[in-house]
C-alpha positions in Angstrom: -15.9 6.5 6.1 -18.3 9.5 6.5 -15.5 11.7 4.9 -15.4 9.4 1.8 -19.2 9.1 1.7 -19.1 12.9 1.0 -16.4 12.5 -1.6 -18.2 10.2 -4.0 -18.7 11.1 -7.6 -22.3 10.2 -8.2 -22.3 11.3 -11.7 -19.3 9.4 -13.3 -18.6 7.0 -10.5 -15.6 6.5 -8.3 -14.3 8.8 -5.7 -12.5 12.2 -5.5 -9.2 11.9 -3.6 -7.1 14.9 -4.5 -7.6 16.7 -1.2 -5.2 19.0 0.6 -3.3 17.6 3.7 -6.0 18.2 6.2 -8.9 17.2 3.9 -10.7 20.6 4.0 -10.3 21.3 0.3 -10.6 19.3 -2.9 -7.7 20.5 -5.1 -8.6 18.6 -8.3 -11.1 16.2 -9.7 -8.6 14.2 -11.5 -8.7 10.5 -10.6 -5.6 8.3 -10.0 -6.4 4.8 -11.0 -4.7 3.2 -8.0 -7.0 5.4 -5.7 -10.0 4.0 -7.5 -8.8 0.5 -7.1 -8.1 1.0 -3.5 -11.5 2.6 -2.9 -13.2 -0.4 -4.5 -11.3 -2.7 -2.2 -12.4 -0.7 0.9 -16.0 -0.5 -0.1 -16.1 -4.2 -0.9 -14.5 -5.2 2.3 -16.8 -2.9 4.3 -19.8 -4.5 2.6 -18.5 -8.0 3.8 -18.2 -6.7 7.4 -21.7 -5.2 7.3 -23.1 -8.4 6.0 -21.4 -10.2 8.9 -22.9 -7.7 11.4 -19.4 -6.7 12.5 -19.8 -3.0 11.4 -23.0 -1.1 11.1 -23.7 0.6 7.8 -26.1 1.1 4.9 -25.5 -2.0 2.7 -27.4 -0.7 -0.3 -25.6 2.7 -0.2 -22.1 1.1 -0.1 -22.9 -1.6 -2.7 -24.3 1.1 -5.1 -21.0 3.0 -4.9 -18.9 0.0 -5.1 -20.8 -1.0 -8.3 -20.4 2.6 -9.7 -16.7 2.5 -9.0 -16.2 -0.9 -10.6 -18.1 0.4 -13.7 -16.0 3.5 -13.8 -12.8 1.5 -13.7 -14.0 -1.1 -16.2 -15.2 1.5 -18.6 -12.3 3.9 -18.5 -8.9 2.6 -17.3 -7.9 -0.1 -19.7 -5.7 0.5 -22.7 -5.7 -1.4 -25.9 -2.7 -3.4 -24.7 -4.6 -4.5 -21.5 -2.6 -2.2 -19.2 -4.2 0.4 -16.9 -3.9 4.0 -17.4 -2.4 5.7 -14.4 -4.3 9.0 -14.4 -7.9 9.9 -15.6 -10.0 13.0 -15.8 -13.2 13.2 -13.6 -15.2 11.8 -16.4 -12.7 9.0 -17.1 -10.7 10.4 -20.0 -7.1 9.0 -20.0 -4.4 11.6 -19.2 -0.6 11.6 -19.3 0.7 12.7 -15.9 3.8 13.9 -17.7 3.3 14.9 -21.4 4.9 12.4 -23.8 5.3 9.6 -21.1 2.3 7.7 -22.1 -0.6 6.4 -20.0 0.5 3.2 -18.5 3.3 4.6 -16.4 2.9 2.5 -13.2 2.1 -1.2 -12.6 0.9 -0.1 -9.1 -2.2 1.2 -10.7 -2.8 -2.2 -12.3 -2.1 -3.9 -8.9 -4.7 -1.9 -7.1 -7.2 -2.6 -9.8 -6.6 -6.3 -9.2 -7.1 -5.9 -5.5 -10.3 -4.0 -6.0 -11.7 -6.5 -8.5 -10.7 -9.4 -6.4 -12.6 -8.2 -3.3 -15.5 -7.0 -5.4 -15.8 -10.4 -7.1 -16.2 -12.0 -3.5 -19.2 -9.8 -2.6 -20.9 -10.1 -5.9 -20.1 -13.8 -6.5 -19.1 -12.8 -10.0 -16.6 -15.1 -11.5 -16.2 -12.9 -14.6 -14.8 -10.1 -12.4 -12.4 -12.6 -10.8 -11.3 -13.9 -14.2 -10.6 -10.3 -15.3 -8.5 -9.7 -12.2 -6.5 -12.8 -13.0 -5.9 -11.6 -16.6 -4.6 -8.2 -15.3 -2.5 -10.0 -12.7 -0.9 -12.3 -15.3 -0.1 -9.2 -17.5 1.6 -7.5 -14.6 3.8 -10.6 -14.0 4.7 -10.6 -17.7 5.7 -6.9 -17.6 7.9 -7.4 -14.5 9.6 -10.4 -16.0 10.1 -8.6 -19.4 11.6 -5.6 -17.6 9.0 -3.3 -19.1 7.1 -2.5 -15.8 7.1 1.1 -14.9 6.8 2.5 -11.4 5.5 6.1 -11.2 5.8 8.0 -9.0 9.1 6.3 -8.0 11.1 5.4 -11.2 13.8 2.8 -10.7 17.3 3.9 -11.7 19.3 1.6 -14.0 21.3 -1.0 -12.1 18.9 -1.4 -9.3 16.0 -3.7 -8.6 13.1 -2.6 -6.4 11.7 -4.2 -3.2 8.3 -2.6 -4.1 7.7 -5.0 -7.0 7.7 -8.3 -5.0 6.2 -6.5 -2.1 3.1 -5.4 -3.9 2.9 -8.6 -5.8 3.0 -10.7 -2.6 -0.1 -8.8 -1.3 -1.9 -9.0 -4.7 -1.2 -12.7 -5.0 -2.3 -13.4 -1.4 -5.7 -11.7 -1.9 -6.2 -13.1 -5.4 -5.5 -16.6 -4.1 -8.1 -16.1 -1.4 -10.7 -15.2 -3.9 -9.6 -18.1 -6.2 -10.3 -20.4 -3.2 -13.8 -18.9 -2.8 -14.6 -19.7 -6.4 -12.9 -23.1 -6.2 -10.9 -22.0 -9.1 -8.1 -24.0 -10.8 -6.0 -20.8 -10.6 -5.7 -21.2 -6.8 -2.7 -23.4 -6.6 -0.6 -21.4 -9.1 -1.4 -18.0 -7.5 -0.8 -19.4 -4.0 2.6 -20.7 -5.2 3.3 -17.2 -6.6 2.7 -15.7 -3.2 5.1 -18.0 -1.5 7.8 -17.3 -4.1 7.3 -13.5 -3.7 7.7 -13.9 0.1 11.0 -15.8 -0.4 12.2 -13.3 -2.9 11.7 -10.5 -0.5 13.6 -12.2 2.3 16.4 -13.5 0.0 16.9 -10.4 -2.1 16.0 -7.4 0.0 16.6 -8.4 3.7 20.2 -7.8 4.7 21.8 -9.0 7.9 20.1 -8.0 11.2 16.8 -7.6 9.5 17.4 -4.6 7.4 14.9 -4.3 4.4 16.4 -2.2 1.7 14.2 -0.6 -1.0 16.7 -0.9 -3.8 19.2 -3.7 -4.4 22.1 -4.0 -6.8 24.8 -6.5 -7.8 27.0 -3.6 -8.8 29.5 -3.0 -5.9 30.1 0.6 -6.8 26.3 1.4 -6.3 26.3 -0.1 -2.7 27.7 3.1 -1.3 25.0 5.3 -2.7 22.1 7.0 -1.0 19.6 5.0 -3.1 21.1 1.6 -1.9 21.5 2.6 1.7 18.1 4.2 2.4 15.4 2.3 4.2 11.7 3.1 4.2 10.6 1.9 7.7 6.9 2.0 6.8 7.4 -0.2 3.8 9.4 -2.7 5.7 6.8 -2.8 8.5 3.9 -3.2 6.1 5.7 -5.8 4.1 6.4 -7.9 7.2 2.7 -8.5 7.8 2.4 -9.7 4.2 5.4 -12.1 4.9 3.9 -13.2 8.3 0.6 -14.0 6.6 2.2 -16.2 4.0 4.6 -17.8 6.4 1.6 -18.7 8.6 -0.1 -20.1 5.6 2.6 -22.7 5.2 3.0 -23.2 9.0 6.7 -22.0 8.9 7.4 -20.6 12.4 11.0 -19.9 11.5 9.9 -17.5 8.8 7.4 -15.9 11.1 10.2 -15.2 13.6 12.4 -13.8 10.9 9.6 -11.5 9.9 9.1 -10.4 13.5 12.8 -9.7 13.9 12.7 -7.7 10.8 9.6 -5.8 12.0 11.3 -5.1 15.4 14.5 -3.8 13.6 12.5 -1.6 11.3 10.6 -0.1 14.3 13.9 0.4 16.2 15.7 2.3 13.4 12.7 4.0 12.1 11.5 5.5 15.4 12.3 9.1 16.4 13.5 8.8 20.0 13.2 12.6 20.6 9.9 13.6 19.1 8.3 10.1 18.6 6.8 8.7 15.5 8.2 6.9 12.5 10.6 8.7 10.1 9.8 8.4 6.4 13.3 7.4 5.4 16.5 6.5 7.4 19.9 5.1 6.6 20.1 1.3 7.0 22.3 1.8 10.0 19.8 4.3 11.4 19.7 8.1 11.3 19.8 10.6 8.5 20.0 8.8 5.0 23.5 9.1 3.6 25.6 7.9 0.7 26.9 8.9 -2.6 24.3 10.8 -4.8 23.7 9.8 -8.4 21.2 12.6 -9.2 17.5 12.4 -9.7 14.2 13.4 -8.2 13.9 10.4 -5.9 17.2 11.2 -4.1 15.9 14.7 -3.6 12.6 13.3 -2.1 14.6 11.1 0.3 16.8 14.0 1.5 14.0 16.6 1.7 11.3 14.5 3.3 13.2 11.9 5.4 12.1 13.2 8.8 8.4 13.7 7.9 5.8 11.6 9.8 3.2 10.1 7.5 -0.2 8.6 8.5 0.1 5.3 6.6 3.2 3.7 8.2 1.7 4.3 11.6 -1.6 2.6 10.7 0.4 -0.3 9.1 2.5 -0.6 12.3 -0.7 -0.9 14.4 -1.8 -3.9 12.5 1.6 -5.5 11.9 2.5 -5.4 15.6 -0.8 -6.9 16.6 -0.6 -9.7 14.0 3.0 -10.5 15.0 1.9 -10.5 18.7 -1.0 -12.9 18.0 1.3 -15.3 16.0 4.2 -15.4 18.4 3.3 -13.9 21.8 6.3 -11.6 21.6 5.8 -9.0 24.3 8.0 -6.5 22.5 5.4 -6.2 19.7 2.5 -5.6 22.2 4.6 -2.9 23.9 5.3 -1.3 20.5 1.6 -1.4 19.6 0.8 0.6 22.8 3.6 3.2 22.0 2.5 3.6 18.3 -1.2 3.8 19.2 -0.6 6.6 21.7 1.4 8.6 19.2 -0.8 7.9 16.2 -4.1 8.9 17.8 -2.5 11.9 19.4 -0.9 13.1 16.2 -2.9 12.3 13.0 -6.7 12.7 13.6 -7.8 16.2 12.5 -8.6 18.5 15.4 -11.5 19.8 13.3 -14.0 16.9 13.9 -16.3 18.3 11.1 -13.7 17.2 8.5 -13.6 13.6 9.8 -10.2 12.5 8.3 -6.6 12.4 9.4 -4.0 14.9 8.6 -1.8 12.7 6.6 1.6 14.5 6.6 3.2 15.9 9.7 6.7 17.3 10.1 9.2 15.9 12.6 7.7 17.8 15.5 4.1 16.7 14.7 2.9 19.9 13.0 0.9 19.7 9.8 3.0 19.9 6.7 1.8 20.9 3.2 4.9 19.3 1.6 4.0 16.9 -1.3 5.6 13.5 -0.5 4.2 11.3 -3.4 1.0 11.8 -5.3 -1.3 14.8 -4.5 -4.0 12.5 -3.0 -5.5 11.5 0.3 -6.4 7.9 -0.3 -9.2 5.9 1.4 -7.0 3.0 2.1 -4.4 2.5 4.8 -6.5 3.7 7.7 -9.6 1.8 6.8 -7.8 -1.3 5.6 -5.9 -1.7 8.8 -9.0 -1.1 10.9 -10.8 -3.8 9.0 -7.8 -6.2 9.3 -7.6 -5.5 13.0 -11.3 -6.3 13.3 -10.6 -9.6 11.5 -7.8 -10.3 13.9 -9.5 -9.4 17.2 -13.3 -10.0 16.7 
């Protein structure tokens, strides 16, 4: 957190996140909405942990910046149609990330605003903030059902459906349901039901035999030999399985928990680099280099060019997911995996320059820093801190 405490925008609110790979240089003061929503979640969760005396910190300092971030988001991100703009200037002016594409180019921005608002509503006991989160959530659902939801920076090619939609909505509905319960809201049962439905949709539509989670599915048999269909994102599958375990545990369904654990173990197995250690970014659903017929497009290029990079976030997600699975099932394989991942993660990602105070987020296959852009040009205050906080919830 000290790194992010130095990255706050005390003039306009929010946080600067467009740093280079090692965190030594701020490349831009543009603000991606999903980063601001994520930061609001982190600050709000941190405030809860400080109040519970589980983490030491300056309560007033963090609450002030959570409030400033909430105000920045509320004042600047919303369009007339109720959607969230994807990209803003440092002062909050809406920007098109690609000229002519419009402002509301990704429902992921809206989803992270809901997550931030949901957690902020808890610490402020402000039901209006919660109700606003519900309104945004319902609009996201409507856009997905209507087929108008967009997904920058990963556009979905015609003929495919994306695992990322039910995955993010599972997490959003889980957290929103928890906040609804705090407020004793009549929305609780409906949102909880949504979360269970999203869990089943993931397992039914994107989990193939042997526990393979594919990122893109299709009913078109001709597309099933393509690179897009065959590729697996091990980090996404690993992260998604703790979402699934959480919902399965909510309804006391041990069979689904075991299914999630088997999927987690399979994702770790095919995603792990046996030679140089660490989790690959992308693999084929049978393991190894992603392969299959190419249809053309930037996402295919991304898969081929960055498949063997080692990213910070899948490893932090794997630390929590393996621990959660071990706590729920006692499966010794998960405890063993946790130890292996922990050793690699803390040997590889923390910056050698302790004065910077953040992880180097992108490494090449061999563990060396890589300046290759793999998604957005940001270093987000989310996965590392979120998983630390969740592990504290699990163990303390």
